[in-house]
ZAMARGU-4260 file (C-alpha; in steps of 0.2 Angstrom, whole numbers, plus 5000, padded with zeros to 4 digits):
<rodrens>
0) 5043/4951/4947 | 5043/4948/4929 | 5049/4961/4917 | 5051/4975/4929 | 5041/4992/4930
5) 5053/5001/4918 | 5049/4988/4904 | 5031/4995/4903 | 5033/5012/4896 | 5027/5023/4882
10) 5041/5027/4869 | 5036/5043/4862 | 5027/5044/4845 | 5029/5025/4843 | 5015/5022/4855
15) 5004/5034/4845 | 5003/5023/4830 | 4992/5008/4830 | 4980/5013/4844 | 4980/5010/4862
20) 4969/5001/4875 | 4964/5010/4891 | 4962/4998/4906 | 4954/5004/4923 | 4956/4994/4939
25) 4949/4999/4955 | 4952/4994/4973 | 4938/4984/4980 | 4945/4981/4997 | 4951/4993/5010
30) 4963/4980/5016 | 4971/4980/4998 | 4987/4991/4996 | 4984/5008/4989 | 4986/5012/4970
35) 5004/5019/4972 | 5010/5002/4978 | 4998/4992/4967 | 5004/5000/4951 | 5022/4994/4954
40) 5016/4976/4956 | 5004/4978/4941 | 5018/4984/4930 | 5030/4971/4936 | 5018/4957/4931
45) 5014/4964/4914 | 5025/4959/4899 | 5041/4969/4899 | 5040/4973/4880 | 5023/4982/4882
50) 5023/5001/4880 | 5011/5009/4893 | 5008/5024/4904 | 4999/5023/4921 | 4988/5036/4929
55) 4987/5032/4948 | 4975/5037/4961 | 4973/5030/4978 | 4958/5018/4973 | 4960/5018/4954
60) 4973/5014/4941 | 4971/5019/4923 | 4984/5010/4912 | 4985/5015/4893 | 4993/5001/4883
65) 5000/5004/4866 | 4993/4989/4855 | 5007/4986/4843 | 5017/4972/4850 | 5004/4965/4862
70) 4995/4953/4851 | 4979/4964/4850 | 4965/4970/4862 | 4959/4952/4866 | 4977/4947/4871
75) 4979/4962/4882 | 4962/4958/4890 | 4968/4940/4893 | 4985/4945/4900 | 4977/4958/4912
80) 4964/4946/4918 | 4978/4934/4922 | 4988/4947/4931 | 4973/4953/4941 | 4971/4935/4948
85) 4989/4936/4955 | 4989/4936/4974 | 4999/4952/4974 | 4984/4961/4967 | 4971/4954/4979
90) 4958/4967/4982 | 4959/4975/4965 | 4948/4971/4950 | 4944/4978/4933 | 4931/4991/4933
95) 4915/4985/4924 | 4916/4994/4907 | 4933/5000/4911 | 4940/4997/4894 | 4942/5010/4880
100) 4951/5008/4863 | 4959/5023/4855 | 4960/5023/4836 | 4966/5038/4826 | 4963/5050/4841
105) 4946/5045/4845 | 4941/5035/4860 | 4928/5021/4859 | 4922/5012/4875 | 4924/4993/4873
110) 4910/4983/4880 | 4912/4974/4896 | 4918/4956/4894 | 4903/4945/4888 | 4891/4960/4886
115) 4886/4971/4871 | 4890/4989/4871 | 4871/4993/4871 | 4862/4998/4886 | 4848/4986/4892
120) 4831/4990/4885 | 4822/5003/4895 | 4838/5010/4902 | 4840/5029/4904 | 4854/5040/4908
125) 4853/5046/4926 | 4845/5063/4927 | 4836/5061/4910 | 4818/5062/4908
</rodrens>
């Protein structure tokens, strides 16, 4: 394992400056290990100098990564995509539209890779008239 899980941690107020990216990965296979096991593998494969905080559920992991020191949002996206391709994380995938960027306390969803943030023409929110 590269870096070790303890290397990817939030360090108080330092993580508050410069914004964060929230990454959501979900379990796509019942044969894949549960979130509590997968988060250890995920954190161990991320760069050890990243500051991040995981929220773990059985079938979902939400990881908040502080942007300073990561090379920016695009670099985080590339690294996470590479990490999710590792055999240790087989059965887990990025949740479509599972990225959000926090700047100055507000959360802004990031569009899914290769798509705009706008809904398709004619799309309506479920339950709306």
